[in-house]
PAVO-840833 format. One line per 5 residues: number of its first residue (from 1); their letters; for each residue x, y, z of C-alpha. Coordinates in steps of 0.25 Angstrom, whole numbers. Layout:
! residues N
NUM = A = X/Y/Z | ...
//
This chain:
! residues 588
1 = MANVR = -69/-12/-64 | -63/-17/-51 | -63/-31/-56 | -58/-28/-71 | -59/-41/-79
6 = SDARD = -46/-48/-80 | -48/-50/-95 | -49/-34/-96 | -37/-32/-88 | -29/-42/-96
11 = EIRQR = -33/-36/-109 | -29/-22/-104 | -15/-28/-100 | -14/-34/-114 | -17/-22/-122
16 = INLVE = -10/-11/-113 | 4/-7/-117 | 11/-6/-104 | 23/1/-109 | 15/11/-116
21 = LVSQH = 6/13/-104 | 18/15/-94 | 25/24/-104 | 15/35/-102 | 21/36/-88
26 = VALKK = 35/31/-89 | 46/32/-99 | 49/17/-102 | 62/11/-108 | 63/-3/-113
31 = AGRQY = 72/-12/-105 | 72/-26/-110 | 57/-31/-111 | 53/-21/-101 | 52/-6/-100
36 = KGLCP = 58/3/-89 | 56/17/-84 | 55/26/-72 | 44/22/-63 | 32/32/-63
41 = FHQEK = 28/28/-49 | 41/32/-41 | 53/41/-43 | 65/34/-49 | 77/38/-58
46 = TPSFH = 80/24/-63 | 69/16/-70 | 63/5/-62 | 50/4/-69 | 48/-8/-78
51 = VDPER = 37/-11/-88 | 36/-25/-94 | 26/-24/-106 | 26/-39/-108 | 20/-42/-95
56 = GLWYC = 12/-29/-94 | 19/-25/-81 | 27/-14/-75 | 35/-13/-62 | 44/-3/-55
61 = FGCSQ = 56/-9/-47 | 57/5/-40 | 44/6/-33 | 40/-9/-34 | 27/-6/-42
66 = GGDAF = 22/-13/-54 | 10/-19/-61 | 3/-19/-75 | -4/-8/-83 | -16/-7/-73
71 = DFVMR = -6/-4/-62 | 2/6/-70 | -11/14/-74 | -16/13/-59 | -3/19/-54
76 = TGNLS = -1/30/-64 | -15/34/-65 | -19/32/-51 | -30/23/-55 | -38/12/-49
81 = FPEAV = -37/-2/-56 | -51/-1/-62 | -47/13/-68 | -34/8/-73 | -41/-3/-80
86 = EQLAA = -51/7/-86 | -39/16/-91 | -31/4/-97 | -44/-2/-103 | -47/11/-110
91 = RTGVR = -32/12/-115 | -32/-2/-121 | -46/-3/-126 | -50/-14/-117 | -65/-14/-114
96 = LERTP = -69/-15/-99 | -82/-21/-95 | -88/-17/-81 | -98/-25/-73 | -111/-17/-69
101 = EEARS = -105/-17/-55 | -92/-11/-60 | -100/-1/-68 | -108/3/-55 | -95/4/-47
106 = ASERE = -88/13/-57 | -101/22/-58 | -101/23/-43 | -87/27/-42 | -88/38/-53
111 = QVLRA = -101/44/-46 | -93/44/-33 | -81/51/-39 | -90/61/-46 | -97/64/-33
116 = VDAAA = -84/66/-25 | -78/75/-35 | -91/84/-35 | -90/84/-20 | -75/88/-20
121 = AFYRE = -79/100/-29 | -90/104/-20 | -81/104/-8 | -70/112/-15 | -81/123/-19
126 = HLEGK = -85/124/-5 | -71/125/1 | -70/138/-8 | -84/143/-5 | -90/150/7
131 = EGEAA = -93/138/15 | -78/133/14 | -73/145/23 | -71/136/35 | -63/126/27
136 = RAYLQ = -55/136/20 | -52/142/34 | -48/129/39 | -38/127/27 | -32/140/29
141 = QRGVD = -30/137/44 | -23/124/40 | -15/131/30 | -20/124/18 | -18/134/6
146 = FQTAR = -28/136/-6 | -20/128/-16 | -19/116/-7 | -34/116/-4 | -37/117/-19
151 = HFGLG = -26/106/-23 | -32/96/-13 | -47/100/-17 | -51/103/-3 | -65/107/0
156 = YAPQA = -76/110/10 | -88/102/14 | -99/112/18 | -106/110/32 | -120/108/26
161 = WDVLL = -125/93/27 | -128/90/13 | -122/101/4 | -113/92/-4 | -124/82/-5
166 = RHLRG = -134/92/-11 | -123/98/-20 | -119/84/-26 | -134/79/-27 | -136/92/-35
171 = RGYPP = -126/87/-45 | -132/73/-47 | -124/65/-36 | -134/55/-29 | -132/55/-14
176 = EVLER = -129/40/-14 | -117/43/-23 | -112/54/-13 | -114/44/-2 | -105/34/-9
181 = AGLVA = -95/45/-11 | -94/48/4 | -99/62/1 | -112/61/9 | -118/52/20
186 = ARPGG = -132/47/22 | -139/54/33 | -143/45/45 | -156/38/42 | -153/38/28
191 = EGYYD = -160/50/23 | -151/59/15 | -136/62/15 | -127/72/21 | -113/77/17
196 = FLRHR = -102/69/23 | -92/80/24 | -97/93/30 | -90/106/34 | -76/100/31
201 = LVFPI = -64/103/23 | -64/93/12 | -52/85/7 | -54/78/-6 | -48/64/-7
206 = QDLQG = -43/60/-21 | -39/47/-27 | -26/45/-35 | -33/50/-47 | -37/63/-41
211 = RTVAF = -52/60/-39 | -58/65/-27 | -64/52/-20 | -67/57/-6 | -66/68/4
216 = GGRAL = -60/71/18 | -66/82/26 | -60/90/38 | -70/95/48 | -70/110/49
221 = DEATP = -77/109/63 | -74/101/76 | -87/94/77 | -85/83/66 | -73/74/64
226 = KYLNT = -61/81/58 | -59/73/46 | -69/64/37 | -67/57/25 | -78/54/15
231 = RESPV = -81/39/16 | -76/28/6 | -83/27/-7 | -81/20/-20 | -70/29/-24
236 = FNKGR = -63/31/-10 | -56/22/-1 | -49/29/11 | -40/17/13 | -35/19/-1
241 = TLYAL = -35/34/-2 | -24/44/2 | -27/59/3 | -18/67/-7 | -12/55/-14
246 = NWARE = -17/60/-27 | -10/73/-25 | 2/67/-19 | 5/55/-28 | 15/62/-37
251 = AIREA = 23/69/-26 | 23/55/-19 | 29/48/-31 | 40/60/-32 | 43/59/-18
256 = GEVVL = 43/44/-17 | 36/45/-4 | 22/48/1 | 19/56/14 | 7/50/21
261 = VEGYM = 0/60/31 | -13/58/39 | -23/68/34 | -28/77/23 | -22/90/29
266 = DALTC = -9/83/31 | -8/79/17 | -13/92/11 | -3/100/20 | 8/91/15
271 = HQFGI = 5/94/1 | 3/109/3 | 17/109/9 | 23/102/-2 | 23/87/4
276 = QNAVA = 15/82/-8 | 18/68/-6 | 9/67/6 | -5/60/7 | -14/57/18
281 = SLGTA = -22/44/23 | -35/52/24 | -34/51/39 | -37/36/39 | -29/24/42
286 = LTLDH = -18/21/32 | -21/8/24 | -12/-1/16 | -19/4/3 | -14/18/6
291 = VLLLK = 0/13/7 | -1/5/-6 | -7/17/-12 | 5/26/-8 | 15/15/-12
296 = RFAPR = 10/17/-27 | 16/31/-26 | 28/31/-16 | 37/20/-11 | 38/27/3
301 = AVVVY = 30/34/13 | 31/44/25 | 20/44/35 | 17/57/42 | 5/55/52
306 = DPDAA = 1/63/64 | 11/61/76 | 0/58/86 | -2/44/91 | -13/41/81
311 = GRAAS = -5/46/70 | 7/37/74 | -2/25/75 | -8/28/61 | 6/29/55
316 = ERGLQ = 11/16/62 | -1/9/56 | 1/15/43 | 16/11/43 | 12/-4/43
321 = LFEEG = 4/-2/31 | 16/5/24 | 25/-7/27 | 14/-17/22 | 13/-9/9
326 = EVPVR = 29/-8/8 | 30/7/8 | 42/12/16 | 36/22/26 | 42/33/35
331 = VAVLP = 35/40/46 | 36/56/48 | 35/60/63 | 29/73/65 | 30/81/78
336 = AGSDP = 19/79/88 | 7/87/85 | 9/88/70 | 3/82/58 | 8/85/44
341 = DAFLR = -1/96/42 | 3/104/54 | 17/101/53 | 18/106/39 | 11/119/42
346 = REGPE = 19/121/55 | 33/117/50 | 33/117/35 | 36/107/24 | 51/106/26
351 = KFRTI = 50/101/40 | 39/91/36 | 48/86/25 | 59/84/36 | 49/76/44
356 = LADAL = 46/67/32 | 61/65/29 | 63/61/43 | 52/51/43 | 55/38/50
361 = PMFEY = 55/25/43 | 43/16/48 | 51/7/56 | 59/18/63 | 46/25/66
366 = LVAQA = 39/13/71 | 50/10/81 | 51/24/86 | 36/24/89 | 37/10/95
371 = LTRHD = 48/15/104 | 39/26/110 | 30/14/115 | 40/3/119 | 53/3/126
376 = PRTVE = 63/-7/119 | 72/-7/131 | 62/-17/137 | 57/-31/133 | 43/-27/133
381 = GKVGL = 46/-14/125 | 53/-22/114 | 42/-31/113 | 32/-20/112 | 40/-12/102
386 = VDELL = 42/-25/93 | 27/-28/94 | 24/-14/90 | 33/-14/78 | 32/-28/72
391 = PVLGA = 17/-27/67 | 22/-15/58 | 35/-22/54 | 27/-35/51 | 20/-27/40
396 = VANPV = 32/-23/33 | 31/-30/19 | 45/-28/15 | 54/-39/20 | 67/-32/20
401 = RQSEY = 61/-20/27 | 54/-29/38 | 67/-36/40 | 75/-23/42 | 64/-18/52
406 = LRALA = 65/-30/60 | 80/-30/60 | 81/-16/64 | 70/-18/75 | 78/-30/81
411 = ERFAI = 91/-22/81 | 86/-9/87 | 79/-16/99 | 88/-28/100 | 77/-38/97
416 = SEDAL = 80/-51/89 | 76/-50/75 | 71/-64/75 | 62/-61/87 | 56/-49/80
421 = RQRLA = 53/-58/68 | 46/-68/77 | 38/-57/84 | 34/-52/70 | 30/-66/66
426 = ATRRS = 21/-67/78 | 15/-53/76 | 11/-58/62 | 5/-71/67 | -3/-63/77
431 = GRGAA = -8/-54/66 | -3/-41/71 | 3/-33/60 | 3/-44/50 | 3/-37/37
436 = QPPDA = 9/-49/30 | 6/-63/31 | 15/-70/41 | 21/-79/30 | 25/-67/22
441 = FAVRG = 34/-62/34 | 40/-75/35 | 47/-75/22 | 49/-60/18 | 64/-56/16
446 = TKRHR = 69/-71/17 | 75/-80/7 | 61/-87/5 | 55/-73/2 | 65/-71/-9
451 = AERLL = 63/-85/-14 | 48/-84/-15 | 50/-71/-23 | 60/-77/-33 | 51/-89/-36
456 = LHMMV = 39/-79/-38 | 48/-71/-48 | 52/-84/-55 | 37/-88/-56 | 33/-74/-61
461 = QAPEI = 44/-73/-72 | 43/-88/-77 | 29/-94/-75 | 35/-108/-78 | 43/-107/-65
466 = RRRVR = 29/-108/-58 | 27/-122/-62 | 40/-126/-56 | 37/-118/-43 | 24/-125/-41
471 = RDLSA = 31/-138/-39 | 38/-133/-27 | 30/-122/-21 | 16/-117/-19 | 11/-103/-17
476 = EDFRD = 10/-105/-2 | 25/-108/-2 | 27/-93/-4 | 27/-87/10 | 27/-72/6
481 = SLHRN = 12/-69/4 | 14/-60/-8 | 23/-71/-14 | 12/-81/-11 | 1/-73/-18
486 = LARVL = 10/-72/-31 | 14/-87/-30 | 0/-92/-29 | -4/-85/-43 | 9/-89/-50
491 = LQTDE = 9/-103/-46 | -5/-105/-51 | -2/-101/-66 | 9/-101/-76 | 4/-88/-82
496 = PAEVL = 13/-76/-84 | 15/-68/-71 | 11/-55/-77 | -4/-60/-79 | -5/-64/-65
501 = RDRLP = -6/-51/-58 | -21/-50/-57 | -22/-63/-50 | -13/-59/-38 | -21/-56/-25
506 = DEASA = -15/-42/-23 | -7/-30/-28 | 6/-34/-20 | 6/-48/-27 | 4/-42/-41
511 = MLLTQ = 15/-32/-38 | 25/-44/-34 | 21/-51/-47 | 24/-38/-55 | 38/-36/-48
516 = LLFED = 42/-51/-50 | 39/-49/-65 | 49/-38/-66 | 59/-43/-56 | 72/-50/-61
521 = HGVAE = 78/-60/-51 | 88/-65/-61 | 84/-79/-62 | 89/-85/-75 | 80/-95/-82
526 = KDRER = 91/-106/-80 | 91/-103/-65 | 76/-103/-62 | 75/-118/-58 | 87/-116/-48
531 = VLRGN = 81/-103/-42 | 67/-109/-41 | 72/-121/-33 | 81/-112/-24 | 69/-103/-21
536 = VRTIR = 59/-115/-19 | 70/-121/-9 | 71/-108/-2 | 56/-107/1 | 56/-122/5
541 = QADLE = 68/-120/15 | 61/-107/20 | 48/-116/23 | 57/-126/31 | 64/-115/38
546 = EQLQA = 51/-110/43 | 47/-123/48 | 60/-125/55 | 59/-112/62 | 45/-116/67
551 = LRQRL = 49/-129/71 | 61/-124/79 | 52/-114/86 | 43/-125/90 | 55/-134/94
556 = AAAEA = 60/-123/104 | 47/-121/110 | 45/-136/112 | 59/-137/118 | 57/-126/128
561 = AGRQE = 44/-133/132 | 51/-147/134 | 41/-153/124 | 51/-164/120 | 42/-172/110
566 = EVADL = 39/-160/102 | 54/-156/102 | 57/-169/96 | 46/-168/85 | 50/-154/82
571 = QRAIL = 65/-158/80 | 61/-169/70 | 52/-159/63 | 64/-149/62 | 73/-160/57
576 = EVRQR = 63/-164/46 | 62/-149/41 | 77/-148/41 | 78/-161/32 | 68/-155/23
581 = ALAIL = 76/-142/22 | 88/-150/19 | 81/-158/8 | 77/-145/1 | 92/-140/2
586 = GGA = 96/-154/-4 | 86/-153/-15 | 92/-139/-20
//
C-alpha cells in the first residue's frame, strides 16, 4: 500500500466530501466559496482554519498546516498514509488492489504487531507476579506509583534465557516472526534463539495509535548495559518514534508546546508529576523526522536534557534540527547533577515548571555556551565564537529569524554583519552545517525571494500565467530551492495546481503549494501583467547584482596584487553588467 495507484487516490479525492469529513472534527461556517472554523491542530480563539471544497484542500493560517483529505485523516486519526488510504477507500467505496508484495508486507506487519502486543501482555503479567519483585522494588525506590506503572504499561522481562520465546511459540508465533519483531535474537552459530530482554524493567513503546511497536528495557543489575531498545522492525523506526507521544499529544496541543526530555524515566516522571506534554527521544540521537513529528502537534518546543557535557552536546545538535524544521525552541537548564526525573522528585513540579518558564531561547543558550569556551575580548576568541555559532545559524530555515540572529550577534560582539554573512557563506561552501543549499541562503529574506514567491502564487492561482512566465524565466531562475522545486512542476503543465501535489518531490513543496492556493496577495486580474513584469525584472536585476558583487571582489583582489591586465578586463566586465542592468530598468 506504500505505492497506492494514482488513479485510486484520484478516485477517492473525487468521491470524498471534504466539508463533511472535516465537519466530524470542526464546526465549519461558510465564508464565500470556502468554509472556516477553529483549527483542530492547535489552540485558537479566532478561526484560521479554511476548507476549499472545490479544490479538495484545507489550510490553517495559524499553524501553517494543510493538505488534502488524506493529510487530514492522517493527522486527526494518527494514521500512516497507507492506513489513511484504506480508511477513505472504505468510506468512499473505492476498491483497492494490492500487489502480492504489498499483501505480504501487510501480513508481515500484522504478524509483528500481534507478537509485540502478546509480548507486552506477558511482560505486564510478570511485573505483577513473583518474578517481578526486583522490578517492583526498583519502581518503588524511584518513586513510580502503581497508577503510573499501569498507565504506561510497564512490565518485567524474566531472567531466564528463553521464557518469552517459549511462551509465544506456545501461542503459535514462529521464532522468525519474533526475531523480525526484535523480541528474540538468534544464538551464535545459528542454532535456536534467546530472549532479547532479560531481567529488565520493560517500557512499552507505542505508536501514535496506541499500538505497542517495540520495547525499552532498564537493567536491574550492573553487569549489563543500563538501557536497551528492541531493534527496528517493520513496525518500529526509532528515528521516527518518540516515547510517550501517544499519551502526551492532547496535552501538547492544549499547551501549544512540547517538552522534550532524554529518557524513559524522565518522561514517565514528568507525566506522574503533571507535566503531561513531555516526550522522550528513546535515549537516542534526535532526528529531523522527530522534529517534524512534533511539529504536527505543537508550534514550539522546550528541550530539557541532562546538564552534563554529553547532554549539552546532544541538545546543541538537536537545536540545529529544530531550526531546520522551523520549530522555535528553548533550552531549559537544570542544576548540575540533575536530570528531569531527579529534579522533579527532589524539588517538585512547581520548581520544574519555573525552570521550563525560564528556558532560554535557542540563540541565547548557544551564545551562553559558546562564551564558556571563547573569550570575545580577543580576535581569536571572536573567530572561535563565530565559527561555533554559524553552522547552527546556517540551519535556520526562517529568513527573518536568521537575519535577526545575525544582527544580534553582530551588535553584541561588535562584528560587521557583512563579515558574518560572508563567513556564513564560506561555512556553507565548505559543507559545515549546510542545512540548506547555498543558493537558498543567497535569496531568503530579500526582494528576490518575495518576487519569486509572488510569481509562484500567480502561477498557482492562474495557470495561464505560466505560459507568460515560460517566455522569461526557467525553474533554475528561482534561487530558493523550495521555490525551484515547485516552479519545475508548475512550468511543465497548465493543469490546475491542486492536482499537482502528488508530483512534488517532498512534503515541504506540497505544503508550499497548498499555502499559495489559500493565500490572497491582492493582485487584480487587470494588474497581473504589470506585477508579473515587475517581479521578473526584480529577479533579473538580482542576478546582475550578484554578478557585480562577484566581479567587484575579484577586482579588489586583482588591484591588491597589481595584476593590471586583469584589472582592466574586470572593469570592462563590470561596465557591461551595469549596462545590462540599465537596459532592464529601461525596459520597465
